[in-house]
N, C-alpha and C positions, 0 to 999 in steps of 0.2 A: 791622664793616659789610657786610662783602662776603658774610659767613656770612647775614644775614637777605636779603640779594639771593637768593642762589643758590635760598631755599626760596621764592621767590616762584614762585606755581600760576598757570596758566592756560590754558584751554580753551573750547572751543565747546560748548552744551549746548542739544539740541532740545526743544521743546516740541510732543507731541503730544497727541490726544484727538479723540472724535466733533466733529461741529460743535456749537459753542453749550456746552462745559461751561467754559469762563471762561478757555481759553489765555490772550487779550489782556490779561484783568482779571488773571492771576495776574503777567504780565510788568511791566505796569505798579506792579502791587503791588511786586514786586522789586526794579526799578529805582527808583521813588520818584517818577517821574513820567509822564504819557501818552508815550509813542511807538507803541504799538499802539492801533487805534481798537473802541472795545467798541459793542456792538448785540444785542439780543436775539435777531438774525435772524440762522438759520445761515449758515455760510457768508460768514462779513463780512471774514477774510484772505484777500485775495488772494495776495499776495508773500510771501517768508519775508522776516519784519521782524527785523531785528539790534539788540538791545539790550544795552546794556555796564553791566555791574555791577562796579565796583571799590571794594577796600579795601586796605589796607595791605599785604596779607596775598596776595592774590588776584586776580584779573580772571576773572570768566565773560560769556563773549560769548552771550546766546540768540538762538535763532533761532526763532518763532512760525509754526510752518508752518501752512500753509492745514488746515481741518480734513478728514481721511482719509474720503472718501465716493466713493461711486460717480458717475463723472464724467459729463455729460449734456449736454455743448458741448466746443467745443474749449480753451475758456478753463476748466471741469471739468478737461478732461484738463491741461490744463498746470498746474492747482492741484496736482493728484495727483501727479506729475511733479517738481514743488517740493517738495511732501510727502516721498517718496519718497526722493527723491536725498539730502536731508539728515543721513539717518538713519546712511547709511554712514561720511559727514563728521565726525562730533561724540564728545566724549570721553565723555559720558552722555546718555541721553534721559529726560526727566519724561514719563511718560505718565499725564496728566490724568484722572480720570474723577469723574463728577456722583455722588456716591451717594445724593442723592435719587432720581436717575431710576433706578439699578440698573443691573446687569448687561445689554445689550443687546447685539444681533448686528452692530453697529459694533464694540463694544469688543472681540468676539470675532475680527472681523475684522481687526482691530491688532493683536493678540495672534497671530495666525497671520502674520502681517508682520514682527513683532520675532522671530520663533521663528528668519526667515533669516538675521538677524545678532548678534555678538557682542557689541555694547555693553552696558553697564552700565544696566538699565533702572530708574528708579525711581519706583514706582507711589506717584501724588500724589493723595490721596483729597480732592477739594474739594466745598465746600457742607457739610461737616460742622456748620453752624448750622443747617440746616434738617430735620436729623433725630435724634434720641436717641440720646445716648452707647452704648447700650445694643444699638443696631443695627450698629453698627460691626464687630461682629466677626464677625457673621456674611457679610459684605460681604469682609472680610479674606481669610476661610477662601474665598469662593467664587472670588477672584483666583487667589488662593496655590494653587490645585488647577490651576490654565492656565498657569501660568506660574511661574518663578523670581527674584522680584522681588529686585534686589540692597539695595533699601531701600523701607520703606513709611511715609509722612508722612503723617496725615488734616490738612487744613489748610482755611483758610474765604479764597480770595483776594480777595475781596470786604471784608471783615471786616480781614485781614491775620493772623488768627489762626495761630500755627506756622510764619508764613512765613520767621521768623529761623533757624528749625530747619532748614529744608527748604535753606535756603542754606547752613547748616555741613553738611548730609549732602552738597550738590552737590562743593563746594569738596574733599572727601575723594577723588575722582574726578577730578580735574585732574592731569596733570601738571607739574612742575617747566617755567616756562616764562618766555616775555617778554611786560611788557604791552603788547597792541597797540593799544591807544588811550590817548587822554590820558586824566588820572584826570576829570575833568568831562564827558565828551563820555558821552552816555546811547543813541545809536544811530549808526550807520555810514550810515542815509540820507541823503540830501542835504535841506535845508529844504525844497524845492520837493515830494519826495514826499512828507513829514510832513506839509505846509497842503493837498497835495491827499487825503490822507486824513482830516484834520480835515474838509474840506468835505464829503466822501462820506460822514461817519461822520453830520452832523447829516442827510443827505438819509436816511440808514437809519431815525433816530430819527420822522423827520415825514413818512413815508410807510409805505406798506403796501401788501398783496398782491406785484403782479410786478413793481412798478416798481423794488425794491432792486436785484434782481440785473440788473437793465438798465441801469445806470446805471456810469459811469467819467467822472476828473476828471482833466484835465488842466490845467497850469500852463502859460498860455504866455508871459506875461511877469510877471518879478519883479527889483523895482530899488528903488533909496533916491531916492528925488525933492529935490532942492536944498533942501525945506522940513523933513529928517528924517525925514520919514513915509517907510513902506516900501509902495509899490504892488506889489500882487497881483493880478493879471488871468486868470484861470480860466476853462475852458469844461467846462461840462457835457455828456457826451455820454448819447443816449437812444438806444432803435432803434426806437420808432414816436412818429409825431405825435402822438398821444393823450397819450403818456406825460410830452411836452414839455409840454402843458397843466395837465399834475397836479403837474409840478413846478414851472412858474411860479406855479402858483397864480390866485384870483382876483383879479382887479388887482393881480396881479405879488406876493400876499401871503405864498405859500409862499417862492418864489426869496429875498426879503428877511427874513423869519426866519433860513432857512438862512444868509444872508450875515451877520446880525447875530450868530449864534450860533459860524461859524466865525471870524467876524471877533477875538471874543472870544478864543479857543482862541491863534490864530495869532498876536498881540499875546502871550499868554504866553509859546510858544515862541519869538519872536523875540526877546522883553524889548526890543519899541518900538511905536510907533503904528503901525497899518496902515488903510490903503484898499484894500476888498478889489473888487472887481468881478467878477460873474458873467454869463456867458451859458449858452444852450442851446440843442442844435445836437443834429440828429437823425443819426446813422451808422446805416443799416438794417441790423440783423442782427449788430452788430459782434463781439459774442463766440464769432462760427464763422469770423470771416475773420481770417488770420494776420497778414495785413499791417498790418492796423489795432492786432491785438492787439500786433504787437512796437512799432507806434508808442506804441502805450498805454502802453510797458514792461515787458509782460509774454513778457520774453524768456527762452530754454530756454538753462540755462548749460550 
């Protein structure tokens, strides 16, 4: 019995890549449920999301970092520092690429950053369902010429193809170690954080243009009421009055839709009936105000 315990492996693994290559989709697929929000808009992930994958033999704690890009605001600067600080703290790095998009300047920039650290890097070739199999070999050669990867694993994060193989490869790079989290825990973020992210995800899906990056969501109240229903009160912050109008929508229609869709996901997360109340408030230029960023949970560690 003690011999089996000694062989338990555990460690931290970062998922990095250009914005919009499928990092959150991959983490949710590996963990088996939604802990990171997904959107077709770049720079959806703002915090390092911790997802936990546990088997009898190992525990992998995933960090889904913000997409690495050139920052354009204090929020962007925070996101980059969060992404870069992760790379030195982990046992392995998953460098996720979009094979359908091909090698780009963003990938080259990330590879230049990887050359400054000693952590093993697994090249994860995502979206293989979108290209012909024979197209993969030239792409592999292109990347291998730029960096000496520990492993190269082609997958489809959306369909789950080859994700089990990827997990097996990751475990090889973990040292023997303790189980950091209970086996049934899938994230170390408080429920309030995940609820706020689920609300933000719905807004990203339902709005367009400049609005998505101008929103932040804060849970102001969360409690179980006498009737057993969980009450969640959340504020959606925008930067301008015009954006407030867009989020609320005609006769409140958009806000109502956001509430209905988010409530469904929150009920799944909490496993109980939920009453969700949403308000929209304007906080001018919040992305460039350090105190506001700190209040909203964007703290540099």
